[in-house]
C-alpha positions, 0 to 999 in steps of 0.5 A: 432745089432738089425735088427729093428735099420737097417730097421729104418736107411732104412725107413729114407733113403727111406723118403730122397730124397736129396742126402747129406741128405742120406750121413748124415744118413748112416754116423751117423749110421756106426760111432754108428755100432760096428767094427765087425758087420761093414761088414755085415751092409754095406753089407746090406745097399747096398741091398747085402747078398754076395759081387759082385764077390762071387760066391753064388747067393740066388736064390729064384723065386717070386713065392717061397717067396710068398708061404713064405709070405702065410705061415707066414701070413696064406693068401693065394697065390692068395690074395698075388699074388692080392696085388702084381699086384694091389701094384707092391712092394711085399715088401710092401705087405710083410709089409701090411699082416705081419703087420696084422699078428703081430697086430692080435698076438700082436707079438714082433720082436727080428730079429737080423742082423745076424740072418737075414743074415744068414739065407739068407746066408743059402739060397744059400748054399742049394741044391738036393732034398727038396731045395725049401721047405728048402728055404722057411722054412728059409725064412718063419722063418724071417718072422714070427719073423718079424715085418711089416717093417722088412718083407718089407726089408727083401723081397726086400733084397731077390729080390735084389731090396731094394730101397732106394736110396743108390748107390756107391758114397753115400756109399763112401761119408758116410764112409768118412764122417762117419770116416774123418768128418773133412777131407773130400775132401782130403779122398774121392778119398782114400776111391774110390781107395780102392774101386776100388780095393777090390770092397768091401765097408764092407772091406773099411769101416773096414779099415776107421773105424781105423781111419787111412788113411795109412790103406787104402792107402796101400790096393793092389789088389790081385787075386781072389779080381775082380778090377774095369777095367780101362774105355775108352772114345770114340774120333772121328777120329785117329788124336782126338785119338792122340791129347788125348793120344799123340804121339806116341801111342799103337794101337790095335784091339777093339775087338766085345767080352766082358770083361774078367779078368783072375786071376790065383795063382799057378794052380787056376783060376777064371774069372770075367766079367766088372760087377765083376760077377764070370763066372769061371764055364760057361768058363772051356775052358779059365780056361784051356788056362790060366793054360796052356799058362800064365807062372806065379805062381800069375798074374790077366790079362784084356782080351776081349773074342771074339767067333769064328765060329767053322767051319770057324774060323770066328769071331763073333760078341758078342751077338752070345756069350753072352748066354755063360755068363749066362749059368749054364747047358749044358756047355760042349755043349756050349763050342764046339757050341760057343768056344772063344778066349782070347784076352789078352791086360793088366796086373794088378798084377804079382807075389805079385805086383801091376802093377797098377801105372806101364807104359803101356809100361812096363805091354805089354812088361811083357805081351810079357813074360809071355803070351805063345800065341796059337790062337784060345786060347789065344793071345795077343791083336793085336798092332802097335806102332806109330806116324804116321796118315796113319799107325794108319788108315791103321791098322784101316781099317785092325781091320774092315776087320777082322770084329771087331769094331775098335782100342784102343789108348793107351798113353805109360805111361798111368797107369791102372785107376780102373773103370775111363775113364782118357784119357790113353786109347780111343777108336774109332769105324767106325759105327755111335754111339749107346747108351747104355740104361737101360729099365724102362718101358713096354707096352703089345702088342696088336694083336699077340703080346697082349702076350708079351710086345712090346714098351719099355721105354729107359733112361740113367743115370745121376749120380744115377738116370735114366732119360727117352729118348724115346721109342723103339720096333724095331729091335725085331723079333717076331719069336724065330728061328729067328735070333736077340732079340725076343719079347718073348725072351725080355717078359721073361727077365722082367717079373721078374721085373715087378712093378706097371701096369696101364693098358697096362703100366709096371714098370720095375725095372731097371736091363736090359740093351741095345745098341741101334742105332737112327738116331738122337738125338733131344731136348724134353719136353716129356722125363726127359732127356730132349732129345729124340733118333728119330728112335731108333732101338735095337740092342743087349742085353748088358749081360756083363753091368750093370746099371751103365755103361749104357750111360750118360746124359752128353754122350748124350748131347756130342753126341747133340752138335756134330751133331749140329755141 
């Protein structure tokens, strides 16, 4: 397939704001795509080069992309950087400079989808001396053969910023529209379930193209293919939790750590975050714990990794160990400096059999049999089963005394529903409500903060859109040696995501999620969400959460109604 055909679809999608219009465009395109190319096309439609759970990453800096653009177009890097700063979109810059080059040489493009994806995949395989130059060469090869429009989307794909509005729900519904046009309502849930189990729309599209719904229903989970974790809704208190999950219920400590899905097959172990990122290399200690203490040839465990002080053995807050998730070097030192304990609370697969539809009480009983507990390495989440409000509240207090966030309440007969908040599990926390919000803008500081971004525009989520809900500038430290999040740290984190600048204001591509505390939610015409936060303060960066884990507008509205009552 010609890459130009895919680019034509990209442009149509970018110019179509309505969700149904996007679904129709993608559905029609998928129908005419050969089955053997569906996997590649669906990856590129998501702006991906590898499936989300793959270990490989492109790993290209914007500076290298600018250099490749300069080589392919004949323009200086300084001129390209100036244009980028003015436009705020390196893809549009690429379109402009490559288009002029193509016109001056009467160039004709013959790029294919396969060629584009092959070159981009090779970027992840390069290692050792001369890697940067080799990467630039691979990119330059594509740009030299590209039209302006093709160059635009090659660059956006490289930078993981496709900007065509194709989110998971749109792609799911497009697959249904393409292959089950007469039974769309009935099959949306089937396609979603298949995706939740595989996290691979390419595979789902290939099966759907066969036209057999039974193929999709027959998809099962398997080790090393991460499953979307089941999500839990919040309860106001213990009686409210019982009302939602029934009596008796299982109550477990709610640990202040990060979600870790542990996959084991034979002697091999791989680890995934709730964002489906492979973090096996970062946690060799956890790999050893699972190998030594999980009695199973094959298993997928759901757990929470909790940090503790190497000297006092006291549990630490998430922020103390969050840096281990991103660390690629000095891992051995990090293991000693920030040790963790794995608290296992569920099992999804065992010895080749999916346990998603088994009752929770049976899944827990199986965990008791196969996990050989060793404190400060791997243990089962602390649990009681009770129908007594008094006992549950005492257990809640015990959790807080241990330094944890609160408790989880679980329906004993509940199944495991990947990616859903279905009410089989409830969380009860002690502290005031917080929101997980996405940074979508910032302002450069003044005076001694002139070199830093110092005010950050926040957004909640509404479907596939991000709606502004306020700005935050408090809860952030100035000096690197101070404990907590600092202005220099946030500036370094956000600089690669900066877009258009107007004066001191900067647009930020939605990537970074932070947890925000606040005194009150107010109605506001100023922000696109219709709400504003009174006295917001940054509590921590949520490295373990993606932008689709951000707090939804309907949750903000619920908190607003509750506080009014």
